[in-house]
C-alpha positions in Angstrom: 0.0 0.0 0.0 2.8 2.4 0.9 4.5 1.6 -2.4 1.5 2.7 -4.3 1.2 6.0 -2.4 4.9 6.7 -3.1 4.5 6.1 -6.9 1.5 8.3 -6.9 3.4 11.1 -5.1 6.3 10.9 -7.6 3.9 11.2 -10.5 2.3 14.3 -9.0 5.7 15.9 -8.3 7.0 15.3 -11.9 3.8 16.5 -13.5 3.9 19.7 -11.4 7.5 20.4 -12.2 6.8 20.0 -16.0 3.8 22.4 -15.8 5.7 25.0 -13.8 8.8 24.9 -16.2 6.6 25.1 -19.3 4.9 28.2 -17.9 8.2 30.1 -17.5 9.9 28.8 -20.7 10.2 31.2 -23.7 9.5 29.3 -26.9 10.9 30.6 -30.3 8.5 32.0 -32.9 7.5 29.6 -35.7 9.4 31.6 -38.3 12.6 31.2 -36.3 12.1 27.4 -36.3 11.3 27.2 -40.0 12.1 30.5 -41.7 10.6 31.5 -45.1 13.0 31.1 -48.0 12.8 34.6 -49.4 15.2 34.0 -52.2 13.2 31.1 -53.6 10.0 33.0 -53.1 11.4 36.0 -55.1 12.5 33.8 -58.0 9.2 31.9 -58.1 7.3 35.2 -58.1 9.4 36.6 -61.0 8.8 33.4 -63.0 5.1 33.5 -62.3 4.8 37.1 -63.4 6.6 36.2 -66.7 4.7 33.0 -67.5 2.9 34.9 -70.4 5.9 37.3 -71.0 4.0 40.1 -69.3 7.0 40.9 -67.0 9.4 40.9 -70.0 7.1 43.2 -72.0 6.6 45.7 -69.1 10.4 45.8 -68.4 10.9 47.6 -71.7 8.1 50.1 -71.4 8.2 53.7 -70.3 8.0 54.3 -66.5 4.8 56.3 -67.1 3.1 53.4 -68.9 -0.1 52.0 -67.1 1.4 48.5 -67.4 3.6 49.2 -64.3 0.5 49.7 -62.2 -0.9 46.4 -63.4 2.5 44.8 -62.6 2.5 46.1 -59.1 -1.1 44.8 -58.5 -0.1 41.4 -59.8 3.1 41.4 -57.7 1.2 42.3 -54.5 -1.3 39.5 -55.2 1.5 36.9 -55.6 3.0 37.6 -52.2 1.8 37.0 -48.6 0.5 40.1 -46.8 3.5 40.3 -44.4 6.0 40.4 -47.2 7.4 43.8 -48.3 9.3 44.2 -51.6 11.3 46.3 -53.9 11.5 45.5 -57.6 14.1 47.3 -59.7 14.7 47.2 -63.4 18.3 47.6 -64.7 19.4 48.1 -68.3 22.3 45.8 -69.3 25.3 47.8 -70.7 28.2 46.7 -72.8 31.5 48.2 -73.7 32.2 50.0 -70.5 33.1 49.6 -66.8 29.5 50.0 -65.7 27.5 46.8 -66.3 24.0 47.9 -65.2 22.1 51.2 -64.8 18.7 51.4 -63.0 15.7 52.2 -65.1 12.6 52.0 -62.8 11.6 50.7 -59.4 8.4 49.9 -57.6 8.0 49.1 -53.9 5.3 48.7 -51.2 7.4 49.9 -48.2 10.2 52.4 -47.3 12.2 49.7 -45.5 12.6 46.0 -46.0 13.0 45.2 -42.3 16.0 43.8 -40.5 16.7 41.0 -42.9 15.9 40.5 -46.6 16.9 38.3 -49.6 17.0 38.9 -53.4 16.7 37.1 -56.7 17.4 38.3 -60.2 15.9 37.5 -63.6 17.3 38.4 -67.1 14.8 39.2 -69.9 15.3 40.1 -73.5 13.4 42.5 -75.7 10.7 40.9 -77.9 12.1 42.5 -81.0 15.5 41.0 -80.6 16.6 38.0 -82.8 19.5 35.9 -81.8 21.3 34.5 -84.9 23.1 31.2 -85.0 25.6 31.0 -87.9 26.8 27.4 -88.6 30.3 26.6 -89.8 30.3 25.4 -93.4 31.4 21.8 -93.8 34.5 21.9 -96.0 35.4 25.5 -95.4 38.5 24.5 -93.4 39.4 21.5 -95.6 38.2 19.5 -98.6 34.7 18.9 -99.8 31.8 21.1 -98.8 29.3 20.0 -101.5 26.0 18.4 -100.7 24.2 16.5 -103.5 20.6 15.7 -103.0 19.1 13.3 -105.5 15.9 14.9 -106.7 15.6 13.1 -110.1 12.2 13.7 -111.7 12.6 10.6 -113.9 12.9 8.0 -111.1 10.6 6.5 -108.5 11.3 5.6 -104.9 10.3 2.7 -102.6 9.9 2.4 -98.8 9.3 6.1 -98.5 5.6 5.5 -97.8 3.7 8.8 -97.4 6.4 10.8 -99.2 7.9 11.4 -102.6 11.6 11.5 -103.1 11.1 15.1 -104.3 9.3 16.2 -101.1 12.0 14.6 -99.0 14.7 16.3 -101.0 13.1 19.7 -100.4 12.9 19.1 -96.7 16.5 17.9 -96.5 17.6 21.0 -98.5 16.0 23.2 -95.9 17.6 21.3 -93.0 21.1 20.8 -94.3 21.9 23.6 -96.9 23.1 26.1 -94.1 25.8 23.6 -93.2 27.4 23.2 -96.6 29.3 25.5 -98.9 27.1 24.5 -101.8 24.0 22.4 -101.9 22.9 21.0 -105.3 19.6 19.3 -106.2 20.4 16.6 -108.8 17.2 17.1 -110.9 17.4 14.0 -113.2 19.3 10.9 -113.9 21.3 12.6 -116.7 22.8 15.0 -114.1 23.5 12.1 -111.8 25.5 10.5 -114.7 27.5 13.8 -115.0 28.6 13.8 -111.4 29.4 10.1 -111.6 31.7 11.0 -114.6 33.4 13.7 -112.6 31.6 16.7 -114.2 30.5 19.5 -111.9 27.0 20.8 -112.3 27.5 24.3 -110.8 31.3 24.7 -110.5 31.1 22.8 -107.2 33.8 20.6 -105.6 33.1 17.0 -106.4 35.8 15.5 -104.2 34.6 14.6 -100.6 31.0 15.5 -101.3 28.0 14.1 -99.5 25.4 12.3 -101.8 21.9 11.7 -100.3 19.7 9.2 -102.0 16.1 10.3 -101.2 14.6 7.3 -103.1 14.7 4.9 -100.2 15.5 1.3 -101.2 15.6 2.4 -104.9 18.4 4.3 -106.5 18.2 6.3 -109.8 20.3 4.9 -112.7 21.3 7.0 -115.7 20.6 5.8 -119.2 23.5 5.0 -121.5 26.8 3.9 -120.1 25.7 3.1 -116.6 22.6 1.2 -117.7 24.6 -0.9 -120.2 27.8 -1.5 -118.2 25.9 -1.8 -114.9 23.7 -4.7 -116.2 24.9 -8.0 -114.9 23.5 -10.3 -117.5 24.7 -13.4 -115.8 22.6 -12.7 -112.8 19.9 -10.7 -114.7 20.2 -7.7 -112.4 21.8 -4.2 -112.2 24.1 -5.2 -109.3 27.1 -4.2 -111.3 25.8 -0.6 -111.4 25.8 -0.7 -107.6 29.4 -2.0 -107.8 30.3 1.0 -110.0 28.6 3.3 -107.4 30.9 1.9 -104.7 33.9 2.5 -106.9 32.8 6.1 -107.5 32.3 6.7 -103.8 35.8 5.4 -103.1 37.3 7.4 -106.0 35.7 10.7 -105.1 35.8 10.0 -101.3 32.0 10.6 -101.2 29.7 9.9 -98.3 26.8 8.0 -99.8 23.6 8.2 -97.7 20.8 5.7 -97.6 17.9 7.2 -95.7 15.8 4.1 -95.0 15.5 0.3 -95.5 17.8 -2.0 -97.5 20.2 0.1 -99.5 20.3 -0.2 -103.4 17.6 -2.9 -103.5 16.1 -1.5 -106.8 17.3 0.7 -109.6 14.9 3.2 -111.1 14.6 5.2 -114.4 11.1 5.9 -115.7 12.4 6.7 -119.2 14.5 3.5 -119.4 12.3 0.9 -117.8 9.0 1.3 -119.6 7.9 -2.3 -120.0 4.8 -3.9 -118.3 7.1 -5.9 -116.1 9.5 -3.1 -115.2 8.1 -2.7 -111.6 8.9 -3.9 -108.1 6.0 -6.4 -107.9 4.2 -3.8 -105.7 2.9 -1.7 -108.5 5.7 0.9 -108.6 6.8 1.1 -112.3 9.9 2.4 -113.9 12.2 0.3 -111.7 14.1 -3.0 -111.7 14.7 -5.4 -108.9 18.3 -5.8 -107.8 17.8 -7.4 -104.4 20.5 -7.9 -101.7 23.1 -8.1 -104.5 23.1 -4.3 -104.7 24.5 -3.6 -101.3 27.0 -6.5 -101.6 28.2 -5.2 -104.9 28.5 -1.7 -103.6 30.6 -2.8 -100.7 32.9 -4.8 -103.0 33.3 -1.7 -105.2 34.1 0.4 -102.2 36.7 -2.0 -101.0 38.2 -2.6 -104.5 37.3 -6.3 -104.5 37.0 -7.6 -108.0 33.3 -7.9 -109.0 33.7 -11.5 -110.1 36.0 -12.6 -107.3 35.3 -16.0 -105.8 35.5 -16.6 -102.1 39.0 -18.0 -102.3 40.3 -14.9 -104.2 42.0 -12.3 -102.0 43.5 -12.5 -98.6 40.5 -11.3 -96.7 38.3 -14.0 -98.1 40.5 -17.0 -97.4 39.3 -17.5 -93.8 35.6 -17.0 -94.7 33.0 -19.7 -94.9 32.9 -20.5 -98.6 29.1 -20.5 -99.0 28.8 -17.0 -97.5 31.5 -15.5 -99.8 31.0 -17.5 -103.0 30.3 -15.2 -105.9 27.0 -16.7 -106.9 25.7 -16.5 -103.3 26.8 -12.8 -103.1 24.8 -11.9 -106.1 21.8 -14.2 -105.8 21.2 -15.1 -102.1 23.3 -12.7 -100.2 20.7 -11.1 -97.8 22.8 -9.7 -95.0 20.5 -7.4 -92.9 18.7 -8.3 -89.7 15.7 -7.2 -87.7 16.8 -6.2 -84.2 13.5 -4.5 -83.5 13.3 -1.4 -81.3 16.6 0.5 -81.1 17.7 3.7 -79.4 19.8 6.7 -80.3 23.4 6.5 -79.3 24.8 8.9 -76.6 26.6 10.9 -79.2 23.5 11.3 -81.4 21.5 12.3 -78.3 24.1 15.0 -77.4 24.0 16.5 -80.9 20.2 16.5 -80.9 20.5 19.3 -78.3 23.5 20.9 -80.0 21.8 21.3 -83.4 18.2 21.5 -82.2 17.0 18.4 -84.1 14.8 16.1 -82.2 13.6 12.8 -83.8 12.1 10.1 -81.6 14.9 8.6 -79.5 13.7 5.1 -80.3 12.9 3.6 -83.7 12.2 0.2 -85.3 15.0 -1.4 -87.3 14.3 -4.2 -89.8 17.3 -3.6 -92.1 20.2 -3.4 -89.7 23.7 -4.2 -91.1 25.8 -6.9 -89.5 29.0 -5.9 -87.7 30.8 -8.5 -89.9 31.0 -6.0 -92.7 33.5 -3.9 -90.6 36.2 -6.5 -91.1 35.1 -7.9 -94.4 35.2 -4.5 -96.2 37.8 -2.5 -94.2 35.4 -0.3 -92.3 37.3 -0.1 -89.0 35.4 0.0 -85.8 37.3 3.1 -84.6 36.1 5.1 -87.6 32.4 4.3 -87.3 30.0 7.0 -86.1 27.0 5.2 -84.4 23.7 7.0 -84.8 21.9 4.1 -83.0 23.3 1.8 -80.4 24.3 -1.6 -81.6 21.9 -4.4 -80.7 23.8 -7.7 -80.5 25.8 -8.0 -83.7 23.4 -5.6 -85.6 24.1 -2.0 -86.4 20.8 -0.2 -87.0 22.3 3.1 -88.2 25.8 4.4 -88.6 28.3 6.2 -90.8 30.9 3.7 -92.0 34.3 5.1 -93.2 36.4 3.0 -95.5 40.2 2.9 -94.7 42.2 0.5 -96.8 44.6 -2.0 -95.1 47.9 -0.4 -94.3 46.6 3.1 -94.8 45.1 5.8 -92.5 43.3 7.8 -95.1 39.5 7.7 -95.5 38.5 6.6 -99.0 34.7 6.8 -99.1 31.9 6.4 -96.6 28.5 4.8 -96.3 25.8 6.2 -94.1 23.0 3.6 -93.8 19.9 3.9 -91.7 18.4 0.4 -91.6 15.1 1.4 -90.2 11.6 0.4 -91.3 9.5 2.8 -93.3 8.5 5.6 -93.2 11.7 7.7 -93.3 12.4 10.4 -90.8 14.8 12.9 -92.5 15.6 14.4 -89.1 17.7 11.2 -88.5 19.4 11.7 -91.9 20.3 15.3 -91.0 21.4 14.3 -87.5 23.6 11.5 -88.8 25.4 13.8 -91.2 25.9 16.5 -88.6 27.2 13.9 -86.2 29.7 12.7 -88.8 31.1 16.1 -89.7 30.4 18.1 -86.5 30.2 21.7 -87.9 30.4 24.3 -85.1 27.6 26.8 -84.4 28.5 30.4 -83.8 25.9 32.2 -81.7 25.4 35.9 -81.5 26.2 37.7 -78.2 23.4 37.9 -75.7 24.2 41.2 -74.0 23.8 43.5 -76.9 23.2 47.1 -75.8 19.6 48.0 -75.1 18.2 44.6 -75.7 18.5 43.0 -72.3 17.1 44.0 -68.9 17.9 42.7 -65.4 15.0 42.5 -63.0 15.9 42.3 -59.3 13.3 41.5 -56.7 14.2 42.0 -53.0 11.9 40.7 -50.3 11.6 41.3 -46.6 9.3 40.0 -43.9 7.5 42.1 -41.3 5.0 41.4 -38.5 3.2 38.1 -38.0 4.5 35.0 -36.1 
């Protein structure tokens, strides 16, 4: 019984001591425990006022303009009632020791209290344009010419929803600022001229970029290239593709295939006029080449004899004979794969932001090239620019540069996007820019009279 009374007395004593100490204790104010972040509040307020560019517009108006009164009303509405402020507009100067000069100021109190904080916000005049001048590809070295195949006498395939001519026009708008000269190759006769080394507009042929906008088809000129490019043994125009590979090597061109299986058909509506001169899908004026076109092109690029057997040449001796046998190459030699969904490489993603070109970061690839072509045709891994990440042994899109054995000089390149239709020319433009990396020269931001610095200082008064 005594123990119970003792415990009860102890509880009474402790409770009484706690109540008495709490009565005399001085607790801190709530804002001292968790103070308001005035700097963050100031910046958030400035951003809110400029969400529709109202703040930017008012900053360049005369101090007597009624817009300043509307701005002060909006500013007061954005802040709690116990917040005092001072908003000052400065003009940004250049070419002197003084960087800023005050233009106008609005405030709701003479003093900002014992403590305050500040945020700043830089705005530009609405009538200012900021130019970006790209470096011209070739202006510090060879090349600098962009050829875009726009042949009116040829048809395309696997460019569903577009024509080669509409794609050519869009590519011209995207890429012409980056080249010294951009030429639209208007017909197959003009294509034949540049293949023969004849300039169309006094341009530089060597080290040019040639974009084939016809998808899986490629225009073929009448005359020499149609006769000499016809492989009668295999009843196809694979030899024309072989000749293209030779020209790419000889002129050090970069040949661009924008979608699908490169060089799968040849097209010339004036040459192929028969009822069977179509791709079996109702597109007339073209002939089927098949997988032999790409194989022949790569042989021409690597200076492998067109009729070479698998046992001819050092690089073929260790290859499986069926895969390298001449008849297989030109009849059954399908080499692409279908890795499915693929993603832009880190390098390509970086240059999306640099050049302001934003295709979808993932695509579907059904015509990816195998990495075995790197060793078979002297396209060294170190010289490849990947536009899409490899997926297993498949390369969905890349720029391949040919460097002969024992040499360090580039002699021709192939840019192949092995994607399913329809084509996205932004990927074509991005790949070319990734390969050549022209610099962008931007105009200065702090031009006199075009920039204003807005400073908002906040203080806290009253309240708990």
